[in-house]
C-alpha angles and dihedrals in degrees: 000000000000101000120128111259134247107236117205123187118210135180091190091253123128088262091051091048091053089053091050092050092049093046091050092053091048090049089054093047095045095035088232125149115256124224120190115207131192125178111208119205105200096171129099136072094319090063092049094047096044108112091219092057135247095291093057090044091052091051091048093051092049092046092052091047091053091051092050092046091050089057090051091048091053091055090049091053090051092051092047090051091050089052091053093253101108090137092064106105122231119205130182131212130184120194132175126214138059107352097220093051095043095045095050093042091050091051091050094046091051092045085232119208089204137005117210126199134173126228131184113247123212094023096134133246091058090310090302091301092315090303113306095246094048092047093051093045089053091052093047104036123092090193128087107270123207112204108202109207101164138042112274099248095159144336123305101273100166116040126180127193128193112226121195094166092245124130088257091062090069097069090045092052091045092055093045091051094046093051093045090053092057092065122058110232095016116148126221122205122195111199132186123191116223118197110229110250095204094055091046096050127094113260091226096045113124093239122118115235089230090059091050091050092050090050091049091049090050092051090047091053091049092050092049090051090048090052091049091050091049091050093047091051087060094047094256122139116218110231093020115048096008139027118216120206137175109198123192115238143062120304093257093052095044095047091046092053092044095050091051096046095088099283119153093201136015118199120201135172120243099222141037135215101278139021091266092047091047089058092045094047089048087056091045092049092050091049091048092050091050096049105027119127092210142035115295129212115200112196116219136209092268112050 
């Protein structure tokens, strides 16, 4: 098997376990090798107080991490076998160092098709900014990053993808389509956010509200047709294999509503069409990750 692997980082917490389960199911569905990664951090007071010295302590921490990861790998192989994917290989890797650096470096070294991470949902203060490690990995990684926010209770059956018609929307749509095709009966929803013209206009501008509404309706119709054309170019049939929607509101509002509408997965691009839009979309993506009611896949610059 020569496919690029799915790399999943785990710290052996419940969040990490949810990410491992989801990554294992995706590996089975996509027939992609699975690589389990743990970054040990042997430093701190325990290393200094250990009578055998920091070197021995480091070796002990890494050894224990390898043992724990081997147990996780065994469970993954069992689940793969039950899914009829016993031939999908499972590898393990333990690194020590700064988690953000080691996780992104490991994904690059493995030429990962996908990097999966877990994050605790409902932890307050926007989930502590998504979880500092996850947030920093997203900023640094060039790979698609799957942020697992919920226990993997089943396959992704309802998948939404934000489409802004930029070049970066194509990888997002490609991932959404590929994952939808792995599950019979899965639904794919392509959504475009349309900023409301009336709310954005000046109250004293000499423009009739009816004219603004007509203009908004015209832009909505154009966006719907563009979504339909984009779907058709990928062999998708609007109303059958995909649902196209143009929702009024800013990207944050629309993606928030979409992620909480019963989706299992929301796919978003990492960048926009210009330097300003890249910054804005980065802000939108971070907001979406912090408030989403489902898992979120952020496509990178190397898919």
